[in-house]
C-alpha positions as CSV (number, residue, x, y, z in Angstrom):
1,M,60.1,-0.9,161.0
2,R,61.1,-3.9,163.0
3,I,63.7,-3.6,165.8
4,K,65.8,-6.7,166.3
5,K,66.3,-7.6,169.9
6,Q,69.8,-8.7,170.7
7,S,70.3,-11.8,172.7
8,G,73.2,-12.4,175.0
9,F,74.7,-11.0,178.2
10,T,75.7,-7.4,178.9
11,L,79.3,-6.7,179.9
12,L,78.1,-5.9,183.5
13,E,76.4,-9.2,183.8
14,V,79.6,-11.1,182.7
15,I,81.7,-9.1,185.2
16,V,79.3,-9.9,188.0
17,A,79.3,-13.6,187.1
18,L,83.1,-13.7,187.0
19,A,83.3,-12.0,190.4
20,I,80.9,-14.4,192.0
21,S,82.7,-17.4,190.5
22,G,86.0,-16.0,191.7
23,F,84.7,-15.7,195.3
24,I,83.4,-19.3,195.2
25,L,86.6,-20.7,193.7
26,G,88.7,-18.8,196.2
27,G,86.7,-20.1,199.1
28,L,87.0,-23.7,197.8
29,F,90.8,-23.4,197.4
30,S,91.2,-22.0,200.9
31,L,89.1,-24.9,202.3
32,L,91.3,-27.4,200.4
33,G,94.4,-25.8,201.8
34,I,93.1,-25.9,205.4
35,S,92.0,-29.5,205.1
36,K,95.5,-30.4,203.8
37,Q,97.1,-28.6,206.8
38,L,94.7,-30.5,209.1
39,S,95.6,-33.8,207.6
40,W,99.3,-33.1,208.0
41,R,98.7,-32.0,211.6
42,S,96.7,-35.1,212.3
43,E,99.4,-37.3,210.8
44,E,102.0,-35.6,213.1
45,H,99.8,-36.3,216.1
46,L,99.3,-39.9,215.0
47,L,103.0,-40.5,214.7
48,Y,103.6,-38.8,218.1
49,A,100.9,-41.0,219.7
50,S,102.5,-44.2,218.3
51,R,105.9,-43.1,219.7
52,V,104.4,-42.5,223.1
53,R,102.7,-46.0,222.9
54,A,106.1,-47.6,222.0
55,V,107.8,-45.9,225.0
56,T,104.9,-46.9,227.3
57,N,105.1,-50.5,226.1
58,F,108.9,-50.5,226.8
59,A,108.2,-49.0,230.3
60,L,105.7,-51.7,231.0
61,L,108.2,-54.5,230.0
62,Q,111.3,-52.9,231.5
63,N,111.1,-54.6,234.9
64,E,109.7,-58.0,233.8
65,F,112.2,-58.5,231.0
66,R,115.3,-56.6,232.1
67,E,117.3,-57.6,229.1
68,V,114.8,-56.2,226.7
69,E,116.6,-54.1,224.1
70,E,114.9,-50.9,223.2
71,I,114.1,-51.3,219.5
72,L,113.0,-47.8,218.9
73,K,115.6,-45.7,220.6
74,D,114.0,-42.4,221.3
75,D,116.1,-39.8,223.1
76,V,113.1,-37.5,223.4
77,F,111.4,-39.5,226.1
78,E,112.7,-40.3,229.5
79,I,111.3,-43.1,231.7
80,R,111.5,-42.6,235.4
81,S,110.5,-45.2,238.0
82,L,108.5,-43.7,240.9
83,E,107.4,-45.1,244.2
84,I,105.9,-48.5,244.8
85,L,102.3,-48.3,245.7
86,D,101.1,-49.5,249.0
87,D,100.7,-53.2,249.3
88,P,97.4,-54.6,250.7
89,L,97.9,-56.1,254.1
90,R,98.4,-59.8,253.8
91,K,98.7,-62.3,256.6
92,T,100.0,-65.1,254.4
93,E,103.1,-65.3,252.3
94,P,104.6,-62.0,250.9
95,M,103.7,-60.9,247.4
96,Q,106.2,-61.4,244.6
97,Y,104.9,-58.5,242.6
98,A,104.0,-54.9,243.5
99,L,102.5,-52.0,241.6
100,Q,104.9,-49.3,240.8
101,R,104.2,-45.9,239.4
102,Y,106.3,-44.7,236.4
103,Q,106.5,-41.4,234.6
104,I,107.4,-40.7,230.9
105,I,108.7,-37.2,230.3
106,D,108.9,-35.4,227.0
107,D,110.9,-32.2,227.7
108,S,110.6,-31.0,224.1
109,R,106.9,-30.7,224.4
110,D,106.8,-30.2,228.2
111,E,104.5,-33.2,228.6
112,Q,104.4,-35.9,231.2
113,F,102.6,-39.3,231.2
114,V,102.1,-41.3,234.4
115,G,101.1,-44.9,234.7
116,S,101.5,-48.0,236.9
117,R,103.0,-51.3,236.2
118,W,103.6,-54.6,237.9
119,V,107.2,-55.1,239.0
120,Q,108.8,-58.3,240.4
121,L,110.2,-57.8,243.9
122,N,113.5,-59.3,244.9
123,L,112.4,-61.2,247.9
124,P,114.8,-63.3,250.1
125,Q,114.4,-66.9,249.4
């Protein structure tokens, strides 16, 4: 008498294969979700950096072009003029420009940016 051997998978093998594919797919979906969150966060940081750059550019132009209208009105940032840095000792005519420190403050994120800019001095003629 001949015994026919059945071909195919047992129920246990199918369940194990489904469990393994479930773990793999779950890991892939969580990686996709994390990468999407990272892309949103990086986009937010890029927008914030461009806003800081615009405010910095305005702070640099503020003294030289006093009538410059602030195109991107941003109430989040505050620009403060700080002290004028020490001039080098000169024995000739006085300098018309000096280096001044400025500070950009973002109270919403509790951040401060400090830089220096050339300012035109009001010298007696």
